[in-house]
KELOKOL-362192 format. One record per atom (N, C-alpha, C): z, x, y; residue in one letter; atom name; residue number from 1. Coordinates in steps of 0.05 Angstrom, whole numbers. Layout:
BEGIN
R        w        u        v   residu   atome   num
R        Z        X        Y        A      CA   NUM
...
END
This chain:
BEGIN
R        w        u        v   residu   atome   num
R      229       -1     -240        X       N     1
R      235      -16     -216        X      CA     1
R      215      -40     -214        X       C     1
R      226      -63     -208        X       N     2
R      209      -87     -205        X      CA     2
R      194      -86     -178        X       C     2
R      168      -89     -179        X       N     3
R      152      -89     -154        X      CA     3
R      148     -117     -144        X       C     3
R      141     -119     -118        X       N     4
R      135     -145     -106        X      CA     4
R      110     -156     -118        X       C     4
R       91     -139     -126        X       N     5
R       66     -148     -138        X      CA     5
R       71     -161     -165        X       C     5
R       91     -152     -179        X       N     6
R       97     -165     -205        X      CA     6
R      109     -192     -202        X       C     6
R      122     -196     -179        X       N     7
R      134     -222     -173        X      CA     7
R      114     -241     -161        X       C     7
R       97     -231     -143        X       N     8
R       77     -247     -129        X      CA     8
R       51     -233     -130        X       C     8
R       36     -236     -153        X       N     9
R       11     -221     -157        X      CA     9
R      -11     -226     -136        X       C     9
R       -9     -248     -122        X       N    10
R      -30     -254     -102        X      CA    10
R      -31     -232      -80        X       C    10
R       -9     -218      -76        X       N    11
R       -9     -197      -55        X      CA    11
R      -29     -175      -61        X       C    11
R      -36     -171      -86        X       N    12
R      -55     -150      -93        X      CA    12
R      -84     -157      -91        X       C    12
R      -90     -183      -86        X       N    13
R     -117     -191      -84        X      CA    13
R     -130     -181      -58        X       C    13
R     -153     -170      -60        X       N    14
R     -168     -160      -36        X      CA    14
R     -198     -165      -40        X       C    14
R     -210     -177      -20        X       N    15
R     -239     -182      -19        X      CA    15
R     -250     -165        3        X       C    15
R     -271     -150       -3        X       N    16
R     -283     -132       16        X      CA    16
R     -313     -138       20        X       C    16
R     -321     -141       44        X       N    17
R     -349     -146       51        X      CA    17
R     -358     -121       67        X       C    17
R     -383     -120       76        X       N    18
R     -392      -97       91        X      CA    18
R     -375      -91      116        X       C    18
R     -365     -112      129        X       N    19
R     -351     -108      154        X      CA    19
R     -322     -117      154        X       C    19
R     -314     -131      133        X       N    20
R     -287     -143      133        X      CA    20
R     -271     -137      108        X       C    20
R     -245     -139      112        X       N    21
R     -226     -138       90        X      CA    21
R     -209     -163       91        X       C    21
R     -208     -178       69        X       N    22
R     -193     -202       67        X      CA    22
R     -171     -199       47        X       C    22
R     -146     -203       54        X       N    23
R     -124     -201       35        X      CA    23
R     -101     -219       45        X       C    23
R      -84     -228       26        X       N    24
R      -62     -246       33        X      CA    24
R      -45     -235       55        X       C    24
R      -37     -253       73        X       N    25
R      -19     -246       95        X      CA    25
R        9     -242       84        X       C    25
R       21     -219       91        X       N    26
R       49     -214       83        X      CA    26
R       67     -217      107        X       C    26
R       93     -214      102        X       N    27
R      112     -215      124        X      CA    27
R      106     -195      146        X       C    27
R       98     -171      138        X       N    28
R       92     -150      157        X      CA    28
R       67     -156      174        X       C    28
R       50     -174      164        X       N    29
R       25     -180      178        X      CA    29
R       29     -203      198        X       C    29
R       50     -218      196        X       N    30
R       54     -242      214        X      CA    30
R       53     -235      243        X       C    30
R       66     -213      253        X       N    31
R       64     -207      281        X      CA    31
R       35     -202      290        X       C    31
R       19     -188      273        X       N    32
R       -9     -183      281        X      CA    32
R      -25     -209      281        X       C    32
R      -18     -228      263        X       N    33
R      -32     -254      263        X      CA    33
R      -25     -270      288        X       C    33
R        0     -269      296        X       N    34
R        8     -283      320        X      CA    34
R       -5     -271      345        X       C    34
R       -6     -244      346        X       N    35
R      -18     -231      369        X      CA    35
R      -48     -238      371        X       C    35
R      -62     -239      348        X       N    36
R      -90     -246      348        X      CA    36
R      -94     -275      358        X       C    36
R      -78     -293      348        X       N    37
R      -81     -321      355        X      CA    37
R      -74     -325      385        X       C    37
R      -53     -312      394        X       N    38
R      -44     -316      422        X      CA    38
R      -64     -304      442        X       C    38
R      -83     -287      433        X       N    39
R     -103     -276      451        X      CA    39
R     -125     -297      457        X       C    39
R     -124     -320      443        X       N    40
R     -144     -341      447        X      CA    40
R     -161     -346      423        X       C    40
R     -163     -371      415        X       N    41
R     -179     -378      391        X      CA    41
R     -202     -397      399        X       C    41
R     -197     -414      419        X       N    42
R     -218     -432      428        X      CA    42
R     -215     -438      458        X       C    42
R     -235     -452      469        X       N    43
R     -234     -459      497        X      CA    43
R     -210     -478      502        X       C    43
R     -197     -475      524        X       N    44
R     -174     -493      531        X      CA    44
R     -183     -522      530        X       C    44
R     -167     -539      517        X       N    45
R     -173     -567      516        X      CA    45
R     -195     -575      496        X       C    45
R     -206     -556      482        X       N    46
R     -227     -562      462        X      CA    46
R     -217     -554      435        X       C    46
R     -198     -569      424        X       N    47
R     -185     -561      400        X      CA    47
R     -201     -568      375        X       C    47
R     -208     -548      358        X       N    48
R     -224     -553      334        X      CA    48
R     -207     -557      309        X       C    48
R     -180     -558      313        X       N    49
R     -162     -561      290        X      CA    49
R     -148     -588      290        X       C    49
R     -138     -596      267        X       N    50
R     -124     -621      265        X      CA    50
R      -98     -622      279        X       C    50
R      -87     -598      285        X       N    51
R      -63     -596      302        X      CA    51
R      -69     -575      324        X       C    51
R      -57     -578      347        X       N    52
R      -63     -560      369        X      CA    52
R      -45     -535      369        X       C    52
R      -44     -523      345        X       N    53
R      -26     -500      342        X      CA    53
R      -34     -476      360        X       C    53
R      -60     -473      364        X       N    54
R      -70     -449      379        X      CA    54
R      -65     -452      409        X       C    54
R      -58     -476      418        X       N    55
R      -52     -480      446        X      CA    55
R      -23     -479      453        X       C    55
R       -6     -475      432        X       N    56
R       23     -474      436        X      CA    56
R       31     -448      451        X       C    56
R       52     -449      467        X       N    57
R       62     -425      479        X      CA    57
R       72     -405      457        X       C    57
R       72     -380      464        X       N    58
R       79     -359      444        X      CA    58
R      106     -364      431        X       C    58
R      125     -375      446        X       N    59
R      152     -380      435        X      CA    59
R      152     -401      414        X       C    59
R      131     -418      414        X       N    60
R      128     -438      393        X      CA    60
R      108     -430      372        X       C    60
R       87     -416      381        X       N    61
R       65     -409      362        X      CA    61
R       76     -390      340        X       C    61
R       91     -370      348        X       N    62
R      101     -351      328        X      CA    62
R      117     -364      306        X       C    62
R      138     -379      312        X       N    63
R      153     -393      291        X      CA    63
R      136     -412      274        X       C    63
R      118     -426      287        X       N    64
R      101     -445      272        X      CA    64
R       83     -431      252        X       C    64
R       71     -408      261        X       N    65
R       54     -393      243        X      CA    65
R       70     -381      219        X       C    65
R       94     -371      225        X       N    66
R      110     -360      204        X      CA    66
R      118     -382      184        X       C    66
R      126     -405      194        X       N    67
R      134     -428      177        X      CA    67
R      110     -437      160        X       C    67
R       86     -437      171        X       N    68
R       63     -445      156        X      CA    68
R       58     -425      132        X       C    68
R       61     -399      138        X       N    69
R       57     -379      116        X      CA    69
R       77     -384       94        X       C    69
R      102     -388      102        X       N    70
R      123     -392       82        X      CA    70
R      119     -418       66        X       C    70
R      110     -439       80        X       N    71
R      106     -464       67        X      CA    71
R       84     -462       46        X       C    71
R       62     -448       52        X       N    72
R       41     -445       33        X      CA    72
R       50     -431        8        X       C    72
R       66     -410       12        X       N    73
R       76     -395      -11        X      CA    73
R       95     -412      -27        X       C    73
R      113     -426      -14        X       N    74
R      133     -442      -27        X      CA    74
R      121     -465      -44        X       C    74
R       99     -476      -34        X       N    75
R       86     -499      -48        X      CA    75
R       64     -491      -67        X       C    75
R       60     -465      -70        X       N    76
R       38     -455      -88        X      CA    76
R       44     -461     -117        X       C    76
R       25     -474     -131        X       N    77
R       28     -479     -160        X      CA    77
R        0     -482     -171        X       C    77
R       -3     -480     -198        X       N    78
R      -29     -483     -210        X      CA    78
R      -42     -510     -203        X       C    78
R      -25     -531     -198        X       N    79
R      -36     -557     -192        X      CA    79
R      -46     -560     -163        X       C    79
R      -34     -544     -145        X       N    80
R      -43     -546     -117        X      CA    80
R      -35     -520     -103        X       C    80
R      -55     -506      -92        X       N    81
R      -50     -481      -79        X      CA    81
R      -69     -476      -55        X       C    81
R      -59     -462      -36        X       N    82
R      -75     -453      -13        X      CA    82
R      -69     -424       -8        X       C    82
R      -89     -407      -11        X       N    83
R      -86     -379       -7        X      CA    83
R      -95     -372       21        X       C    83
R      -77     -362       37        X       N    84
R      -84     -354       65        X      CA    84
R      -89     -324       66        X       C    84
R     -114     -318       73        X       N    85
R     -123     -290       74        X      CA    85
R     -125     -281      103        X       C    85
R     -113     -258      109        X       N    86
R     -117     -246      135        X      CA    86
R     -144     -233      136        X       C    86
R     -156     -231      160        X       N    87
R     -182     -218      163        X      CA    87
R     -179     -193      180        X       C    87
R     -187     -170      169        X       N    88
R     -185     -145      183        X      CA    88
R     -214     -135      188        X       C    88
R     -219     -127      213        X       N    89
R     -245     -116      221        X      CA    89
R     -239      -90      236        X       C    89
R     -250      -68      226        X       N    90
R     -245      -42      238        X      CA    90
R     -215      -36      241        X       C    90
R     -200      -45      221        X       N    91
R     -171      -39      221        X      CA    91
R     -154      -58      238        X       C    91
R     -167      -78      251        X       N    92
R     -152      -96      268        X      CA    92
R     -152     -124      256        X       C    92
R     -130     -138      258        X       N    93
R     -127     -166      249        X      CA    93
R     -141     -184      269        X       C    93
R     -161     -200      259        X       N    94
R     -177     -216      277        X      CA    94
R     -176     -246      270        X       C    94
R     -164     -254      248        X       N    95
R     -163     -282      242        X      CA    95
R     -154     -287      214        X       C    95
R     -158     -312      205        X       N    96
R     -149     -320      178        X      CA    96
R     -171     -337      165        X       C    96
R     -173     -334      139        X       N    97
R     -191     -351      123        X      CA    97
R     -175     -362       99        X       C    97
R     -173     -388       96        X       N    98
R     -159     -398       73        X      CA    98
R     -178     -410       53        X       C    98
R     -169     -411       28        X       N    99
R     -183     -423        7        X      CA    99
R     -162     -436      -11        X       C    99
R     -167     -461      -19        X       N   100
R     -146     -475      -34        X      CA   100
R     -159     -495      -53        X       C   100
R     -142     -507      -70        X       N   101
R     -152     -526      -90        X      CA   101
R     -129     -544      -99        X       C   101
R     -136     -567     -109        X       N   102
R     -118     -585     -123        X      CA   102
R     -131     -592     -150        X       C   102
R     -115     -590     -171        X       N   103
R     -124     -595     -198        X      CA   103
R     -150     -579     -204        X       C   103
R     -149     -553     -197        X       N   104
R     -173     -536     -200        X      CA   104
R     -182     -535     -229        X       C   104
R     -164     -533     -248        X       N   105
R     -172     -531     -276        X      CA   105
R     -190     -554     -284        X       C   105
R     -186     -577     -272        X       N   106
R     -202     -601     -279        X      CA   106
R     -226     -604     -260        X       C   106
R     -222     -602     -234        X       N   107
R     -242     -608     -214        X      CA   107
R     -260     -585     -208        X       C   107
R     -251     -560     -211        X       N   108
R     -267     -537     -204        X      CA   108
R     -278     -538     -176        X       C   108
R     -261     -547     -157        X       N   109
R     -269     -551     -130        X      CA   109
R     -249     -537     -111        X       C   109
R     -259     -522      -92        X       N   110
R     -242     -509      -72        X      CA   110
R     -249     -520      -44        X       C   110
R     -231     -517      -26        X       N   111
R     -236     -524        2        X      CA   111
R     -228     -500       19        X       C   111
R     -241     -498       42        X       N   112
R     -236     -474       59        X      CA   112
R     -231     -483       88        X       C   112
R     -218     -465      103        X       N   113
R     -214     -468      132        X      CA   113
R     -209     -440      144        X       C   113
R     -213     -438      170        X       N   114
R     -210     -411      181        X      CA   114
R     -206     -412      212        X       C   114
R     -199     -389      223        X       N   115
R     -199     -385      252        X      CA   115
R     -204     -356      258        X       C   115
R     -217     -351      280        X       N   116
R     -222     -324      290        X      CA   116
R     -214     -322      319        X       C   116
R     -202     -300      327        X       N   117
R     -197     -298      356        X      CA   117
R     -223     -296      371        X       C   117
R     -223     -306      396        X       N   118
R     -247     -309      411        X      CA   118
R     -263     -283      414        X       C   118
R     -250     -261      418        X       N   119
R     -265     -236      422        X      CA   119
R     -280     -227      397        X       C   119
R     -274     -239      374        X       N   120
R     -288     -232      349        X      CA   120
R     -310     -252      342        X       C   120
R     -312     -273      358        X       N   121
R     -332     -294      352        X      CA   121
R     -360     -287      362        X       C   121
R     -379     -300      350        X       N   122
R     -407     -296      359        X      CA   122
R     -421     -272      347        X       C   122
R     -409     -260      326        X       N   123
R     -421     -236      314        X      CA   123
R     -426     -240      285        X       C   123
R     -425     -264      275        X       N   124
R     -430     -269      247        X      CA   124
R     -407     -264      228        X       C   124
R     -384     -258      239        X       N   125
R     -361     -251      222        X      CA   125
R     -350     -276      209        X       C   125
R     -352     -299      222        X       N   126
R     -343     -324      210        X      CA   126
R     -359     -331      185        X       C   126
R     -385     -327      186        X       N   127
R     -401     -332      163        X      CA   127
R     -395     -312      141        X       C   127
R     -390     -287      148        X       N   128
R     -385     -266      128        X      CA   128
R     -359     -272      114        X       C   128
R     -338     -280      128        X       N   129
R     -312     -285      115        X      CA   129
R     -313     -310       98        X       C   129
R     -328     -331      107        X       N   130
R     -331     -355       91        X      CA   130
R     -347     -348       65        X       C   130
R     -368     -333       68        X       N   131
R     -384     -325       45        X      CA   131
R     -367     -310       25        X       C   131
R     -348     -294       35        X       N   132
R     -331     -278       17        X      CA   132
R     -315     -296       -1        X       C   132
R     -302     -316       10        X       N   133
R     -285     -333       -7        X      CA   133
R     -301     -352      -24        X       C   133
R     -325     -360      -15        X       N   134
R     -342     -376      -32        X      CA   134
R     -353     -360      -56        X       C   134
R     -361     -335      -51        X       N   135
R     -369     -318      -73        X      CA   135
R     -347     -314      -93        X       C   135
R     -322     -310      -82        X       N   136
R     -299     -306     -100        X      CA   136
R     -295     -332     -117        X       C   136
R     -297     -355     -104        X       N   137
R     -292     -380     -117        X      CA   137
R     -313     -385     -139        X       C   137
R     -339     -381     -133        X       N   138
R     -360     -386     -152        X      CA   138
R     -361     -365     -174        X       C   138
R     -362     -340     -167        X       N   139
R     -368     -318     -186        X      CA   139
R     -343     -309     -201        X       C   139
R     -320     -312     -189        X       N   140
R     -296     -301     -202        X      CA   140
R     -277     -323     -212        X       C   140
R     -274     -344     -198        X       N   141
R     -257     -366     -207        X      CA   141
R     -272     -387     -224        X       C   141
R     -298     -387     -221        X       N   142
R     -314     -407     -236        X      CA   142
R     -315     -434     -224        X       C   142
R     -313     -436     -197        X       N   143
R     -314     -462     -183        X      CA   143
R     -342     -474     -185        X       C   143
R     -344     -500     -184        X       N   144
R     -369     -514     -184        X      CA   144
R     -377     -524     -156        X       C   144
R     -357     -527     -139        X       N   145
R     -361     -538     -112        X      CA   145
R     -343     -525      -92        X       C   145
R     -353     -520      -68        X       N   146
R     -336     -511      -46        X      CA   146
R     -340     -531      -23        X       C   146
R     -318     -541      -12        X       N   147
R     -319     -561        9        X      CA   147
R     -308     -550       35        X       C   147
R     -316     -562       57        X       N   148
R     -304     -555       83        X      CA   148
R     -309     -579      101        X       C   148
R     -298     -578      125        X       N   149
R     -302     -599      145        X      CA   149
R     -298     -588      173        X       C   149
R     -308     -603      192        X       N   150
R     -305     -595      220        X      CA   150
R     -309     -619      237        X       C   150
R     -297     -619      261        X       N   151
R     -303     -640      281        X      CA   151
R     -333     -642      285        X       C   151
R     -343     -666      289        X       N   152
R     -371     -670      291        X      CA   152
R     -384     -654      314        X       C   152
R     -368     -649      335        X       N   153
R     -378     -634      358        X      CA   153
R     -377     -603      354        X       C   153
R     -365     -594      332        X       N   154
R     -360     -565      328        X      CA   154
R     -385     -552      317        X       C   154
R     -404     -547      335        X       N   155
R     -430     -536      326        X      CA   155
R     -427     -508      313        X       C   155
R     -408     -492      322        X       N   156
R     -406     -465      311        X      CA   156
R     -398     -466      282        X       C   156
R     -377     -482      275        X       N   157
R     -368     -484      248        X      CA   157
R     -390     -497      230        X       C   157
R     -402     -518      239        X       N   158
R     -423     -531      224        X      CA   158
R     -447     -513      221        X       C   158
R     -452     -496      241        X       N   159
R     -474     -476      239        X      CA   159
R     -469     -456      217        X       C   159
R     -444     -447      215        X       N   160
R     -437     -428      193        X      CA   160
R     -442     -442      166        X       C   160
R     -433     -467      164        X       N   161
R     -437     -481      139        X      CA   161
R     -467     -483      132        X       C   161
R     -482     -491      152        X       N   162
R     -511     -494      147        X      CA   162
R     -524     -468      139        X       C   162
R     -516     -446      151        X       N   163
R     -528     -420      145        X      CA   163
R     -522     -411      116        X       C   163
R     -501     -422      105        X       N   164
R     -493     -414       77        X      CA   164
R     -502     -435       56        X       C   164
R     -517     -455       65        X       N   165
R     -528     -474       46        X      CA   165
R     -511     -499       41        X       C   165
R     -491     -503       57        X       N   166
R     -475     -527       54        X      CA   166
R     -492     -552       61        X       C   166
R     -487     -574       48        X       N   167
R     -501     -599       53        X      CA   167
R     -481     -619       64        X       C   167
R     -490     -637       81        X       N   168
R     -473     -658       92        X      CA   168
R     -462     -675       70        X       C   168
R     -437     -683       73        X       N   169
R     -423     -698       52        X      CA   169
R     -407     -721       63        X       C   169
R     -418     -734       84        X       N   170
R     -405     -757       95        X      CA   170
R     -387     -751      119        X       C   170
R     -380     -772      134        X       N   171
R     -362     -768      156        X      CA   171
R     -338     -786      153        X       C   171
R     -316     -779      167        X       N   172
R     -292     -795      166        X      CA   172
R     -279     -793      193        X       C   172
R     -260     -810      199        X       N   173
R     -244     -810      223        X      CA   173
R     -216     -801      217        X       C   173
R     -206     -782      232        X       N   174
R     -179     -772      227        X      CA   174
R     -164     -771      253        X       C   174
R     -137     -773      251        X       N   175
R     -120     -769      274        X      CA   175
R     -114     -740      277        X       C   175
R     -123     -728      298        X       N   176
R     -118     -700      305        X      CA   176
R      -99     -700      328        X       C   176
R      -73     -697      322        X       N   177
R      -53     -700      343        X      CA   177
R      -54     -728      353        X       C   177
R      -58     -732      379        X       N   178
R      -59     -759      392        X      CA   178
R      -87     -768      396        X       C   178
R     -107     -754      384        X       N   179
R     -135     -761      388        X      CA   179
R     -147     -770      361        X       C   179
R     -167     -786      362        X       N   180
R     -182     -793      338        X      CA   180
R     -208     -776      339        X       C   180
R     -214     -762      317        X       N   181
R     -238     -746      316        X      CA   181
R     -256     -756      293        X       C   181
R     -282     -755      298        X       N   182
R     -301     -759      276        X      CA   182
R     -305     -732      263        X       C   182
R     -300     -731      237        X       N   183
R     -301     -706      222        X      CA   183
R     -324     -706      202        X       C   183
R     -340     -685      204        X       N   184
R     -363     -682      185        X      CA   184
R     -354     -666      161        X       C   184
R     -357     -677      138        X       N   185
R     -351     -663      113        X      CA   185
R     -377     -649      102        X       C   185
R     -373     -626       90        X       N   186
R     -396     -611       79        X      CA   186
R     -388     -600       52        X       C   186
R     -408     -594       35        X       N   187
R     -403     -583        9        X      CA   187
R     -426     -565        0        X       C   187
R     -419     -546      -17        X       N   188
R     -440     -527      -27        X      CA   188
R     -434     -522      -56        X       C   188
R     -454     -518      -72        X       N   189
R     -452     -511     -100        X      CA   189
R     -465     -484     -106        X       C   189
R     -460     -473     -129        X       N   190
R     -473     -447     -135        X      CA   190
R     -504     -449     -133        X       C   190
R     -515     -473     -137        X       N   191
R     -544     -476     -136        X      CA   191
R     -555     -477     -108        X       C   191
R     -539     -488      -89        X       N   192
R     -548     -491      -62        X      CA   192
R     -538     -468      -44        X       C   192
R     -519     -453      -53        X       N   193
R     -507     -432      -37        X      CA   193
R     -528     -410      -30        X       C   193
R     -530     -404       -4        X       N   194
R     -548     -383        5        X      CA   194
R     -532     -356        4        X       C   194
R     -537     -341      -16        X       N   195
R     -522     -317      -21        X      CA   195
R     -529     -295       -1        X       C   195
R     -508     -281        9        X       N   196
R     -514     -259       27        X      CA   196
R     -528     -236       13        X       C   196
R     -539     -217       28        X       N   197
R     -553     -195       16        X      CA   197
R     -535     -171       10        X       C   197
R     -509     -176        8        X       N   198
R     -489     -156        1        X      CA   198
R     -473     -165      -23        X       C   198
R     -459     -146      -35        X       N   199
R     -442     -152      -59        X      CA   199
R     -413     -152      -51        X       C   199
R     -399     -173      -58        X       N   200
R     -370     -175      -53        X      CA   200
R     -355     -156      -72        X       C   200
R     -337     -141      -60        X       N   201
R     -319     -124      -76        X      CA   201
R     -292     -138      -78        X       C   201
R     -282     -139     -103        X       N   202
R     -257     -154     -108        X      CA   202
R     -238     -136     -123        X       C   202
R     -213     -136     -113        X       N   203
R     -191     -122     -127        X      CA   203
R     -169     -141     -132        X       C   203
R     -155     -138     -154        X       N   204
R     -131     -154     -160        X      CA   204
R     -137     -182     -169        X       C   204
R     -161     -187     -178        X       N   205
R     -169     -214     -185        X      CA   205
R     -154     -225     -210        X       C   205
R     -154     -210     -232        X       N   206
R     -144     -220     -257        X      CA   206
R     -115     -230     -255        X       C   206
R      -98     -214     -242        X       N   207
R      -70     -222     -239        X      CA   207
R      -68     -247     -222        X       C   207
R      -84     -248     -200        X       N   208
R      -83     -271     -182        X      CA   208
R      -92     -296     -196        X       C   208
R     -114     -294     -211        X       N   209
R     -125     -318     -225        X      CA   209
R     -106     -327     -246        X       C   209
R      -93     -309     -260        X       N   210
R      -74     -317     -280        X      CA   210
R      -50     -331     -267        X       C   210
R      -41     -321     -245        X       N   211
R      -18     -332     -231        X      CA   211
R      -25     -361     -222        X       C   211
R      -50     -365     -214        X       N   212
R      -58     -392     -205        X      CA   212
R      -68     -409     -228        X       C   212
R      -69     -398     -252        X       N   213
R      -79     -412     -276        X      CA   213
R     -107     -422     -270        X       C   213
R     -123     -405     -257        X       N   214
R     -150     -413     -248        X      CA   214
R     -172     -405     -267        X       C   214
R     -166     -389     -287        X       N   215
R     -187     -382     -307        X      CA   215
R     -176     -385     -335        X       C   215
END
């Protein structure tokens, strides 16, 4: 019998840290992701994302999040991919961490983004989940650079980056919905990365890396 894992090997990837489990979001996980996001991700009117998806009413948020998951899978190729990982803490879905790349075989560079529901914020979980994907990128995929960005006013996100050894990498202006935001870019390399004092556990890497042509 043909398994879903043989068709889409990314589903078997799992990253485990001391407090978190990160694995690709499946169809069955979408309701939990929507529930986590609808509980609140940021202060009203203080949108840290390029689109105000977390402020949408539930009737709009759910379809948009599902469409985003489907779009990422549909557009996944060795030339350009974004892997969206759900975050589980104590058995509960609390957010998402993505890691992606364009022309990875040549550039060896990944970019990341994430969100956590508000009740899970302020406990270092954001740094832990970012560290997990950066460790996977450097130690398992062989990346040379990991990049990220945040609105200039987003002290929490930039604080996570700073704690992990990211260095400032210039600013740019972007249209976020109907607003213009000054966005701070950051980057980290294996040499500047501040490694956590724990070891990342990885399952399903070989099949996932082969599927992405990343090694």
